C-alpha positions as CSV (number, residue, x, y, z in Angstrom):
1,X,-3.4,43.6,18.5
2,X,-1.3,46.7,20.3
3,X,-3.8,48.9,22.0
4,X,-2.9,52.6,22.1
5,X,-1.7,52.7,25.5
6,X,0.5,50.0,25.2
7,X,4.4,50.2,23.9
8,X,4.9,48.0,20.2
9,X,7.5,45.6,21.1
10,X,7.0,43.3,18.4
11,X,10.0,44.4,16.5
12,X,11.9,42.9,19.6
13,X,10.3,39.8,20.2
14,X,10.8,38.8,16.4
15,X,14.2,39.4,16.5
16,X,14.6,37.3,19.5
17,X,12.8,34.6,17.5
18,X,15.2,35.3,14.7
19,X,18.3,35.3,17.3
20,X,17.4,32.1,18.6
21,X,17.1,29.9,15.6
22,X,20.1,31.6,13.6
23,X,22.0,30.5,17.0
24,X,20.6,27.5,17.7
25,X,22.0,25.4,14.3
26,X,20.5,21.8,15.6
27,X,17.0,23.0,16.0
28,X,16.9,24.9,12.5
29,X,18.3,22.2,10.2
30,X,16.3,19.6,12.1
31,X,13.3,21.5,11.9
32,X,13.5,23.1,8.6
33,X,14.4,19.2,7.6
34,X,11.3,17.7,8.9
35,X,8.9,20.2,8.0
36,X,10.4,20.1,3.8
37,X,10.5,16.3,4.1
38,X,7.1,16.0,5.6
39,X,5.6,18.3,3.2
40,X,7.2,16.8,0.1
41,X,6.2,13.5,1.0
42,X,2.3,14.6,1.2
43,X,2.7,16.4,-1.7
44,X,4.3,13.6,-3.7
45,X,1.7,11.3,-2.4
46,X,-1.3,13.3,-3.0
47,X,-0.5,14.4,-6.2
48,X,0.8,11.1,-7.6
49,X,-2.8,9.6,-6.8
50,X,-4.8,12.7,-8.1
51,X,-2.0,12.8,-11.2
52,X,-3.4,8.7,-11.6
53,X,-7.1,9.2,-11.4
54,X,-7.1,12.4,-13.8
55,X,-5.2,10.4,-16.4
56,X,-7.8,7.6,-16.0
57,X,-10.6,10.4,-16.9
58,X,-8.7,12.6,-19.5
59,X,-8.3,8.9,-21.3
60,X,-11.7,7.9,-20.6
61,X,-13.4,11.2,-21.7
62,X,-12.4,10.8,-25.6
63,X,-13.8,7.3,-25.7
64,X,-18.1,6.0,-25.3
65,X,-19.2,5.0,-22.1
66,X,-21.3,2.1,-23.9
67,X,-21.5,0.6,-27.1
68,X,-25.0,-1.2,-28.7
69,X,-24.0,-4.0,-31.3
70,X,-26.7,-5.0,-34.0
71,X,-29.1,-2.8,-33.5
72,X,-32.3,-2.9,-35.8
73,X,-33.5,1.0,-37.8
74,X,-36.3,1.2,-34.9
75,X,-34.3,0.6,-31.9
76,X,-31.9,3.6,-33.0
77,X,-35.0,5.8,-33.4
78,X,-36.1,5.1,-29.8
79,X,-32.7,5.8,-28.6
80,X,-32.6,8.9,-29.9
81,X,-35.8,9.7,-28.4
82,X,-34.6,8.5,-24.8
83,X,-34.5,11.3,-22.4
84,X,-31.3,9.4,-20.1
85,X,-29.0,9.8,-23.5
86,X,-26.7,12.2,-23.5
87,X,-25.0,12.3,-27.1
88,X,-25.1,8.8,-29.7
89,X,-23.0,8.3,-32.6
90,X,-24.0,5.4,-35.0
91,X,-22.3,3.0,-37.1
92,X,-23.2,1.0,-40.0
93,X,-22.6,-2.5,-39.9
94,X,-23.0,-6.1,-41.8
95,X,-25.5,-6.9,-39.4
96,X,-27.0,-3.9,-38.5
97,X,-26.0,-0.5,-36.3
98,X,-23.8,0.2,-33.6
99,X,-24.5,2.5,-31.4
100,X,-21.5,4.6,-29.3
101,X,-23.6,6.3,-26.2
102,X,-22.5,8.8,-23.1
103,X,-25.5,8.5,-20.3
104,X,-26.8,11.8,-18.5
105,X,-24.6,13.0,-15.9
106,X,-22.5,9.5,-15.9
107,X,-19.6,10.9,-14.3
108,X,-21.5,11.9,-11.3
109,X,-22.6,7.8,-10.5
110,X,-21.3,5.1,-9.4
111,X,-20.2,2.1,-10.8
112,X,-23.0,0.1,-9.5
113,X,-25.6,3.5,-10.7
114,X,-24.2,3.7,-14.5
115,X,-24.8,-0.1,-14.7
116,X,-27.8,-0.4,-13.8
117,X,-28.1,2.7,-15.9
118,X,-27.2,1.0,-19.4
119,X,-29.2,-2.5,-18.1
120,X,-32.5,-0.4,-17.8
121,X,-31.7,1.0,-21.6
122,X,-30.6,-2.1,-22.6
123,X,-33.8,-4.0,-20.9
124,X,-36.0,-0.8,-22.4
125,X,-35.6,-1.5,-26.0
126,X,-34.7,-5.1,-26.1
127,X,-30.8,-4.8,-26.4
128,X,-29.0,-8.4,-26.4
129,X,-25.0,-7.3,-27.3
130,X,-23.4,-4.2,-24.8
131,X,-20.7,-3.6,-24.1
132,X,-19.1,-1.4,-21.2
133,X,-16.4,1.2,-21.3
134,X,-14.4,-0.6,-18.6
135,X,-11.7,2.3,-18.4
136,X,-14.8,4.6,-18.1
137,X,-16.0,2.1,-15.2
138,X,-12.7,2.3,-13.3
139,X,-12.6,6.3,-13.4
140,X,-16.2,6.0,-11.2
141,X,-16.3,5.4,-7.4
142,X,-17.1,2.0,-6.6
143,X,-19.9,3.4,-4.2
144,X,-17.8,2.3,-1.2
145,X,-16.5,4.7,1.7
146,X,-12.4,4.3,1.0
147,X,-11.3,1.3,-1.3
148,X,-7.5,-0.1,-0.4
149,X,-5.4,1.9,-1.8
150,X,-6.8,5.4,-0.8
151,X,-6.7,3.4,2.6
152,X,-3.1,2.4,2.5
153,X,-1.9,6.5,1.3
154,X,-4.3,8.0,4.2
155,X,-2.3,5.7,6.8
156,X,1.3,6.7,5.5
157,X,0.4,10.1,5.5
158,X,-1.3,9.7,9.2
159,X,2.0,8.1,10.3
160,X,4.4,10.9,8.4
161,X,2.1,13.5,9.9
162,X,2.4,11.5,13.7
163,X,6.1,11.2,12.7
164,X,6.6,14.7,12.3
165,X,5.0,16.3,14.9
166,X,6.9,14.0,17.6
167,X,10.3,15.2,15.6
168,X,9.2,18.9,16.0
169,X,8.3,18.5,19.2
170,X,11.5,17.0,20.5
171,X,13.4,19.7,18.8
172,X,11.7,22.6,20.6
173,X,11.0,20.4,23.7
174,X,14.7,19.9,24.3
175,X,15.6,23.9,22.7
176,X,13.4,24.8,25.2
177,X,14.7,23.1,28.4
178,X,18.1,24.3,26.9
179,X,17.2,28.2,27.4
180,X,15.7,27.8,30.8
181,X,18.2,30.6,31.3
182,X,17.3,32.5,29.0
183,X,13.6,32.9,29.7
184,X,14.2,33.6,33.0
185,X,16.8,36.5,32.6
186,X,14.3,37.8,30.3
187,X,11.2,37.7,32.4
188,X,13.6,39.9,34.6
189,X,13.7,42.9,32.7
190,X,9.9,42.6,31.9
191,X,9.0,39.8,29.4
192,X,5.1,38.9,29.5
193,X,4.1,35.4,28.7
194,X,2.0,36.9,25.4
195,X,5.6,38.3,24.4
196,X,6.7,34.6,25.2
197,X,3.5,33.2,22.9
198,X,4.7,35.4,20.1
199,X,8.3,34.6,20.2
200,X,7.3,31.3,19.8
201,X,4.9,31.7,17.4
202,X,7.6,33.9,15.1
203,X,9.8,31.0,15.3
204,X,6.8,28.8,13.5
205,X,5.9,31.0,11.1
206,X,9.7,31.5,10.3
207,X,10.0,27.6,9.9
208,X,6.9,27.0,8.1
209,X,7.4,30.1,5.6
210,X,10.6,28.5,4.5
211,X,10.2,25.3,5.0
212,X,6.8,24.4,3.7
213,X,6.8,26.1,-0.2
214,X,10.7,24.5,-0.4
215,X,8.5,21.5,0.4
216,X,5.6,22.2,-1.7
217,X,8.0,22.6,-4.6
218,X,10.0,19.4,-4.4
219,X,6.8,16.9,-3.8
220,X,5.0,19.0,-6.3
221,X,8.1,17.9,-8.7
222,X,8.2,14.5,-7.5
223,X,4.6,13.9,-7.8
224,X,4.4,15.5,-11.9
225,X,7.5,13.3,-12.8
226,X,5.6,10.7,-11.5
227,X,2.1,11.0,-13.0
228,X,2.9,14.0,-16.1
229,X,0.0,12.9,-18.2
230,X,-2.4,13.7,-15.0
231,X,-0.8,16.9,-13.7
232,X,-3.4,19.8,-12.8
233,X,-2.6,23.0,-11.9
234,X,-5.7,23.6,-10.1
235,X,-6.1,20.1,-8.0
236,X,-2.0,21.0,-6.9
237,X,-2.6,24.8,-6.1
238,X,-6.1,23.3,-3.7
239,X,-4.0,20.7,-2.3
240,X,-0.8,22.9,-2.0
241,X,-3.1,24.8,0.6
242,X,-4.9,22.4,2.4
243,X,-1.1,20.8,3.0
244,X,0.3,24.0,4.1
245,X,-2.6,24.4,6.3
246,X,-2.1,21.1,7.9
247,X,1.4,21.2,8.2
248,X,0.9,25.0,10.1
249,X,-1.1,23.0,12.0
250,X,1.2,20.2,13.0
251,X,3.9,22.8,14.1
252,X,1.7,24.7,16.1
253,X,0.5,21.3,18.1
254,X,3.9,20.6,18.4
255,X,5.2,23.8,19.8
256,X,2.2,23.6,22.6
257,X,4.2,21.7,25.4
258,X,7.6,23.6,24.4
259,X,5.4,26.7,24.4
260,X,4.0,25.8,28.4
261,X,7.4,25.2,29.4
262,X,8.7,28.5,28.4
263,X,5.6,30.2,30.3
264,X,6.5,28.4,33.4
265,X,9.8,29.6,33.6
266,X,10.3,32.1,36.3
267,X,13.6,34.5,37.4
268,X,13.8,32.4,40.5
269,X,14.0,28.5,38.7
270,X,16.2,30.2,36.3
271,X,18.7,31.4,39.3
272,X,18.8,28.0,40.8
273,X,18.7,25.8,37.3
274,X,22.6,24.2,37.3
275,X,21.6,21.8,34.8
276,X,20.5,21.6,30.8
277,X,17.4,19.4,31.8
278,X,14.0,20.5,32.9
279,X,12.8,17.5,33.4
280,X,15.3,15.7,35.6
281,X,14.4,14.0,38.7
282,X,16.5,13.5,42.0
283,X,16.9,9.7,42.8
284,X,16.7,8.3,46.3
285,X,19.4,6.0,45.9
286,X,22.4,6.2,47.6
287,X,24.8,4.3,45.8
288,X,24.9,4.7,41.9
289,X,27.4,3.2,39.4
290,X,29.3,5.8,37.9
291,X,30.7,4.1,35.1
292,X,30.0,5.4,31.3
293,X,27.3,3.0,31.1
294,X,25.6,4.0,34.6
295,X,25.8,7.7,33.8
296,X,24.3,6.9,30.4
297,X,21.6,5.2,32.2
298,X,20.9,7.9,34.8
299,X,21.2,10.9,32.2
300,X,18.0,8.7,30.3
301,X,16.4,8.0,33.2
302,X,16.4,11.2,34.7
303,X,14.9,12.8,31.6
304,X,12.8,10.0,30.3
305,X,9.5,11.8,28.9
306,X,12.0,13.6,26.2
307,X,13.9,10.5,25.4
308,X,10.4,8.6,25.4
309,X,9.3,10.3,22.1
310,X,12.5,9.5,20.4
311,X,12.0,5.8,21.0
312,X,8.6,5.5,20.2
313,X,9.0,7.5,16.6
314,X,11.7,4.9,15.6
315,X,10.0,1.9,16.7
316,X,7.3,2.6,15.3
317,X,8.4,3.1,12.3
318,X,10.9,0.1,12.5
319,X,7.7,-1.4,13.3
320,X,5.6,-0.7,9.9
321,X,9.1,-2.3,8.1
322,X,8.9,-5.3,10.4
323,X,4.7,-5.6,9.5
324,X,5.6,-5.4,6.0
325,X,8.5,-8.2,6.0
326,X,6.5,-10.3,8.1
327,X,3.7,-9.9,5.1
328,X,6.3,-11.0,2.7
329,X,8.3,-13.5,4.2
330,X,4.6,-15.3,5.6
331,X,3.4,-15.5,1.9
332,X,3.5,-19.2,1.4
333,X,4.2,-19.6,-2.8
334,X,4.0,-23.2,-2.8
335,X,0.1,-23.3,-1.0
336,X,-0.7,-20.3,-3.9
337,X,0.1,-22.8,-6.7
338,X,-1.1,-25.6,-4.8
339,X,-4.2,-24.3,-4.7
340,X,-4.3,-23.4,-8.5
341,X,-4.5,-26.6,-11.0
342,X,-1.3,-28.0,-9.4
343,X,-3.8,-29.4,-7.1
344,X,-4.8,-32.0,-8.9
345,X,-1.4,-33.0,-10.5
346,X,2.1,-31.8,-10.6
347,X,2.8,-31.5,-14.3
348,X,0.7,-29.2,-16.6
349,X,0.9,-29.0,-20.5
350,X,-1.3,-26.4,-22.6
351,X,-1.8,-25.7,-25.7
352,X,-4.1,-24.1,-28.5
353,X,-6.0,-24.9,-31.6
354,X,-9.2,-25.3,-33.6
355,X,-11.3,-27.4,-31.4
356,X,-12.5,-30.1,-34.2
357,X,-8.5,-30.5,-34.9
358,X,-7.0,-30.4,-31.0
359,X,-9.4,-32.7,-29.5
360,X,-8.7,-36.1,-31.3
361,X,-4.7,-34.8,-31.4
362,X,-5.1,-34.0,-27.6
363,X,-7.0,-37.7,-27.2
364,X,-4.1,-39.4,-28.5
365,X,-1.1,-37.6,-26.4
366,X,-3.5,-38.5,-23.4
367,X,-2.8,-41.9,-24.3
368,X,0.7,-41.9,-24.8
369,X,1.0,-40.1,-21.0
370,X,-0.8,-42.9,-19.7
371,X,1.5,-45.5,-21.2
372,X,4.6,-43.8,-19.3
373,X,5.1,-46.0,-15.7
374,X,4.6,-44.0,-12.6
375,X,1.3,-41.6,-13.9
376,X,-1.7,-41.8,-11.9
377,X,-3.9,-39.5,-12.9
378,X,-5.3,-37.0,-16.2
379,X,-7.3,-34.2,-16.1
380,X,-8.2,-32.0,-18.7
381,X,-9.5,-28.8,-18.9
382,X,-10.9,-27.2,-22.6
383,X,-11.9,-23.7,-22.6
384,X,-12.9,-20.7,-25.2
385,X,-13.5,-17.0,-25.2
386,X,-17.7,-16.2,-26.1
387,X,-19.5,-13.3,-26.1
388,X,-22.9,-13.7,-24.2
389,X,-26.1,-12.2,-24.0
390,X,-28.9,-12.7,-21.3
391,X,-32.5,-11.5,-20.9
392,X,-31.1,-8.8,-18.7
393,X,-27.1,-8.6,-19.6
394,X,-24.9,-9.4,-21.8
395,X,-21.1,-9.3,-21.6
396,X,-17.5,-11.7,-22.6
397,X,-16.2,-14.3,-20.6
398,X,-14.8,-17.7,-20.8
399,X,-17.0,-21.6,-21.5
400,X,-15.5,-24.2,-20.6
401,X,-16.6,-27.8,-22.1
402,X,-16.2,-30.4,-19.8
403,X,-16.8,-34.6,-20.9
404,X,-19.1,-36.8,-18.4
405,X,-16.2,-38.3,-16.6
406,X,-15.2,-34.7,-15.5
407,X,-18.6,-33.6,-15.1
408,X,-18.8,-35.4,-12.2
409,X,-16.0,-33.0,-9.7
410,X,-18.9,-30.3,-10.1
411,X,-22.0,-31.7,-9.1
412,X,-21.0,-31.1,-5.1
413,X,-21.0,-27.3,-5.9
414,X,-24.6,-27.4,-7.2
415,X,-27.0,-24.4,-6.2
416,X,-30.1,-25.2,-8.0
417,X,-30.9,-28.0,-10.4
418,X,-30.3,-31.9,-11.4
419,X,-27.2,-31.4,-13.2
420,X,-27.8,-34.7,-14.7
421,X,-25.0,-34.6,-17.6
422,X,-27.3,-36.6,-20.3
423,X,-30.3,-34.4,-19.3
424,X,-28.2,-31.7,-20.4
425,X,-26.9,-32.6,-23.6
426,X,-30.6,-34.0,-24.2
427,X,-32.3,-30.8,-23.6
428,X,-29.2,-28.4,-25.0
429,X,-28.9,-27.3,-21.6
430,X,-25.3,-25.8,-20.2
431,X,-24.6,-24.6,-16.3
432,X,-24.1,-21.0,-14.7
433,X,-22.2,-20.3,-11.9
434,X,-24.0,-18.1,-9.4
435,X,-22.4,-14.8,-9.9
436,X,-23.1,-14.0,-13.4
437,X,-25.0,-10.9,-13.4
438,X,-28.5,-11.8,-14.5
439,X,-28.2,-15.0,-15.1
440,X,-30.5,-17.7,-13.3
441,X,-32.2,-21.4,-13.6
442,X,-34.5,-21.6,-16.9
443,X,-32.9,-18.5,-18.6
444,X,-31.7,-18.9,-22.5
445,X,-28.8,-17.6,-23.1
446,X,-27.3,-16.6,-26.6
447,X,-23.1,-17.5,-27.2
448,X,-21.4,-16.3,-29.9
449,X,-18.6,-18.4,-30.5
450,X,-15.0,-16.7,-32.0
451,X,-15.5,-18.0,-35.7
452,X,-19.4,-16.0,-35.6
453,X,-21.4,-19.1,-35.0
454,X,-24.3,-18.1,-32.7
455,X,-26.1,-20.6,-30.6
456,X,-29.1,-20.5,-27.8
457,X,-28.9,-22.3,-24.6
458,X,-31.3,-22.6,-21.5
459,X,-29.3,-22.8,-18.1
460,X,-30.1,-25.8,-16.9
461,X,-28.5,-25.5,-13.1
462,X,-26.7,-23.0,-11.2
463,X,-23.2,-23.5,-9.0
464,X,-22.6,-22.2,-6.0
465,X,-19.7,-19.2,-7.0
466,X,-17.7,-19.4,-3.8
467,X,-17.3,-23.2,-3.3
468,X,-16.8,-23.4,-7.4
469,X,-13.9,-21.0,-7.3
470,X,-11.7,-23.0,-4.3
471,X,-11.9,-26.0,-7.2
472,X,-9.1,-23.5,-9.8
473,X,-9.4,-26.0,-12.8
474,X,-12.4,-24.5,-14.8
475,X,-11.9,-20.4,-15.3
476,X,-15.0,-20.0,-16.8
477,X,-18.3,-18.6,-16.1
478,X,-20.3,-21.1,-17.9
479,X,-19.6,-25.3,-18.5
480,X,-20.9,-27.1,-22.0
481,X,-21.2,-30.9,-22.6
482,X,-18.7,-31.7,-24.8
483,X,-21.5,-33.4,-26.8
484,X,-23.4,-29.6,-27.9
485,X,-20.0,-28.6,-29.3
486,X,-19.9,-31.4,-30.8
487,X,-23.2,-31.7,-32.9
488,X,-22.8,-28.0,-33.3
489,X,-19.4,-28.8,-35.7
490,X,-17.8,-25.5,-34.3
491,X,-14.2,-24.7,-35.3
492,X,-13.1,-21.6,-32.6
493,X,-10.3,-21.8,-31.3
494,X,-9.8,-23.2,-27.9
495,X,-7.1,-23.5,-25.2
496,X,-6.6,-27.1,-24.0
497,X,-4.9,-27.8,-20.5
498,X,-3.9,-31.1,-19.7
499,X,-3.2,-31.5,-15.9
500,X,-1.0,-34.8,-15.1
501,X,-0.6,-36.3,-11.7
502,X,2.4,-38.7,-11.2
503,X,3.4,-40.9,-8.1
504,X,6.0,-39.1,-5.5
505,X,8.7,-41.6,-6.2
506,X,10.3,-41.4,-9.9
507,X,9.5,-37.9,-10.8
508,X,12.9,-37.0,-12.3
509,X,12.4,-39.9,-14.5
510,X,8.6,-38.7,-15.3
511,X,9.7,-35.8,-16.3
512,X,12.6,-36.3,-18.5
513,X,9.6,-38.9,-20.2
514,X,7.1,-36.1,-20.2
515,X,9.5,-33.6,-21.5
516,X,10.5,-36.2,-24.6
517,X,6.8,-36.8,-25.4
518,X,6.4,-32.6,-25.6
519,X,9.4,-31.9,-27.6
520,X,8.1,-34.6,-30.1
521,X,4.5,-32.8,-30.4
522,X,3.9,-29.2,-32.1
523,X,2.1,-26.7,-30.3
524,X,2.7,-28.0,-26.2
525,X,4.1,-26.8,-23.9
526,X,5.5,-28.2,-20.5
527,X,5.3,-26.2,-16.9
528,X,6.4,-28.4,-13.9
529,X,4.9,-27.6,-10.3
530,X,8.2,-26.1,-9.2
531,X,8.5,-24.4,-12.2
532,X,5.5,-22.6,-11.1
533,X,6.7,-22.0,-7.6
534,X,10.1,-20.6,-8.3
535,X,7.9,-18.0,-11.0
536,X,5.6,-17.3,-7.9
537,X,8.6,-16.8,-5.7
538,X,10.7,-14.4,-8.3
539,X,7.2,-12.7,-8.2
540,X,6.4,-12.2,-4.7
541,X,10.3,-11.2,-4.2
542,X,9.6,-8.4,-6.2
543,X,6.3,-7.5,-4.4
544,X,8.1,-8.1,-1.2
545,X,10.8,-5.8,-2.2
546,X,8.2,-2.6,-3.5
547,X,6.1,-2.8,-0.1
548,X,9.6,-3.3,1.8
549,X,10.5,-0.2,-0.8
550,X,8.1,2.2,1.1
551,X,8.0,1.3,4.3
552,X,12.0,1.9,4.0
553,X,11.8,5.3,2.7
554,X,9.4,6.1,5.8
555,X,12.2,4.6,7.7
556,X,14.7,6.5,6.8
557,X,12.6,9.7,7.8
558,X,12.1,8.0,11.5
559,X,16.1,7.7,11.5
560,X,16.7,11.3,10.7
561,X,14.0,12.5,13.5
562,X,16.0,10.4,15.6
563,X,19.2,11.3,14.7
564,X,17.7,14.8,15.2
565,X,17.6,13.4,18.7
566,X,21.3,12.4,20.1
567,X,22.0,15.5,17.8
568,X,20.8,18.3,20.2
569,X,20.9,16.3,23.0
570,X,24.5,16.0,22.7
571,X,24.4,19.6,21.6
572,X,22.4,20.7,24.7
573,X,24.4,18.4,27.3
574,X,27.7,20.3,26.4
575,X,27.8,22.0,30.2
576,X,27.1,18.8,31.5
577,X,29.9,17.1,29.8
578,X,32.3,20.0,30.3
579,X,31.6,19.2,33.9
580,X,32.2,16.3,34.5
581,X,35.9,16.7,31.9
582,X,36.6,19.6,34.7
583,X,36.4,17.4,37.7
584,X,38.6,14.3,36.0
585,X,36.6,12.0,33.3
586,X,38.6,11.9,30.3
587,X,37.4,13.2,26.5
588,X,37.4,9.3,25.9
589,X,35.0,8.3,29.2
590,X,32.8,10.9,27.7
591,X,32.6,10.1,24.7
592,X,31.8,6.4,25.8
593,X,29.3,7.7,27.9
594,X,27.9,9.5,25.1
595,X,27.7,6.1,22.8
596,X,26.2,4.3,25.6
597,X,23.6,6.7,26.2
598,X,22.5,6.2,22.3
599,X,23.2,2.1,22.0
600,X,20.6,2.4,25.3
601,X,18.0,4.9,23.3
602,X,18.5,2.4,20.2
603,X,18.4,-1.2,21.9
604,X,15.0,0.3,23.5
605,X,13.6,1.3,20.2
606,X,14.4,-1.9,18.7
607,X,13.3,-4.0,21.8
608,X,9.7,-2.0,21.1
609,X,9.6,-3.1,17.7
610,X,10.4,-6.8,18.1
611,X,8.2,-6.5,20.7
612,X,5.2,-5.0,19.2
613,X,6.4,-6.8,15.1
614,X,5.7,-10.2,17.0
615,X,2.0,-9.4,18.7
616,X,0.9,-7.2,16.4
617,X,2.7,-9.5,13.2
618,X,0.5,-12.7,14.4
619,X,-2.3,-10.5,14.6
620,X,-2.3,-9.5,10.9
621,X,-1.4,-12.5,9.7
622,X,-4.6,-14.2,11.2
623,X,-6.7,-11.3,10.3
624,X,-5.5,-11.6,6.5
625,X,-6.2,-15.6,6.9
626,X,-9.7,-15.8,8.5
627,X,-10.4,-12.9,5.7
628,X,-9.8,-15.7,3.1
629,X,-6.1,-15.0,2.2
630,X,-5.1,-18.7,2.6
631,X,-1.4,-18.3,1.2
632,X,0.0,-17.0,4.1
633,X,2.0,-19.1,7.5
634,X,3.2,-16.5,10.1
635,X,6.9,-16.0,9.9
636,X,9.0,-13.3,11.7
637,X,11.5,-11.7,8.9
638,X,14.6,-12.9,11.1
639,X,17.2,-12.2,8.6
640,X,15.8,-8.5,7.6
641,X,15.1,-7.6,11.1
642,X,18.9,-8.6,12.2
643,X,19.8,-6.5,9.3
644,X,17.6,-3.6,10.3
645,X,19.1,-4.0,13.7
646,X,23.0,-3.3,12.6
647,X,22.0,-0.9,10.4
648,X,20.0,1.5,12.9
649,X,22.9,0.6,15.3
650,X,25.6,1.6,13.2
651,X,23.8,4.9,11.7
652,X,23.3,6.1,15.7
653,X,26.9,4.9,16.3
654,X,28.2,6.9,13.8
655,X,25.9,10.2,14.4
656,X,26.9,10.3,18.0
657,X,30.2,9.7,17.4
658,X,30.2,12.6,14.3
659,X,28.2,15.1,16.9
660,X,30.2,14.6,19.9
661,X,33.6,15.1,18.2
662,X,31.8,18.6,16.7
663,X,31.0,19.1,20.3
664,X,34.8,18.9,21.8
665,X,36.2,21.3,18.9
666,X,34.2,23.9,21.4
667,X,37.1,24.6,24.2
668,X,36.2,23.8,27.9
669,X,36.5,26.5,29.3
670,X,33.7,28.2,26.5
671,X,31.4,25.5,27.6
672,X,31.5,26.1,31.2
673,X,29.9,29.4,30.7
674,X,26.9,29.7,32.2
675,X,25.1,31.6,29.6
676,X,24.6,29.7,26.5
């Protein structure tokens, strides 16, 4: 606002701000690049996640939320009068009626709330066969504050914002300290502090008005290409406005310190200002080594505050890379494999078929295996897919069929019940794992097998879910004695797995013998522990490439910011280099000085990355291990870190040489002029 008695100088301040940006190409290029890059990354991340969630929601819209099976006419009539049901679609089947329903306000519920609402309806009308739409369930919040994926995305977004602020701060800081004389001269002719603020404000608005729209366009286009089916114009506009506000705020905060410097400059200070550094400090040392390296160190230590920002920005981004590489390198595929079925043997033989046919066939095959030398033990796992209906819940799962010999291995995991095998057989009982929803000791459960056979059993015991899952040999949440299956004469499909353990000596001959036996039998496949480890290593490698790829993308951002510091640093020291050359320093020596300064900065950031990477890497791996991730063993990624160091140093040297040679194109006399 301009008062009536004031002169309106807005046109002049705008012109000064525009001329300053047009004149200072380094400031313009790197500030715009940073704003565009940060805006595009934020927009891309948010629109990708938003598009992914929208895609799931749209896919779930045209599908029923819940399906009730095998209903009677009376149950259908009762469901029509249920106030918590929004719509019903009934289909007649051989066993009665199936009802596809939607729950009132289901989209506003959490997963737990929706599941509870379905359980209440099924319990109220004695419905045993229920299927929930997994796609719709996934579209609902899980009731927690933030899931892991959102936390990662938030962390990446915060990192982008911090690095962007550091870059913009550094560019403007170096620019302002290089314009001490200019601001002092403007103060001499009457420019006020308020007008100085307006100049900085106009520069910020100019950069944001150009950079933010370009970044939003690039990020939005990338988000659309990544998730075209989930694109939402309303979400894009809303998030575009939010990101614009965030970026403008970040730029404003980044300019606070440079603006204060500009406001503090007085004509007297500007007349005494002889170097391009506002924060230089005089040393008390009487002797200083005036070599290229010595001069570089003097230059760095004299304005260490501005240098610290650059070192931190590259060091922290390198830290993310090292932590990601540490996590990948610390994964032990052998531990993962040995935690699985291979803890019981080095070989796994799989087959599928009808239970009545495969059991006798497998028994004969097991006898042939035991006849081989070097074989010490064979464990057998028989499983089949079932649908089950309990008192208050239903579902689909796997049923593990066990024998008396294998039953002893699960006794240690019992939570309730005596778990006597013969008692289970005589009383038509099964064993459930604690974790199956709504199932406890004494409940009756109806199983529907793959051939349509339906049988009802009583839960004779419950296993501790946490301890049981560590065995990794049985995948099903229900276990049944083999005699009950035989008595029922079921002919459903099963998967049978033999886990063969051999002595460590002579494993090569054992592999050859097992391969011959498998080749002579139909429908059998053999997998060795080494093959499983190799497969797991390939999977880990792919995951590692994905994780490191994301961090490299962020690292590229930080290298660009570091490059901006080097180029701005060299550009603002043009008069300093010219003065050194005028008193006898050769062009080669000044170039060596610039290279030494860049190398010291790079090495400083790499040392910071190394120290923090080792400390935080160990903390990260120990924390993950204590959280239950057993397959980790701390390993520092030495090879990747070495490559990272070489690449960073080479890039920085190339940028330094390029910037220095660009500076040398200006004649020495022109660089010695006081006026910039």
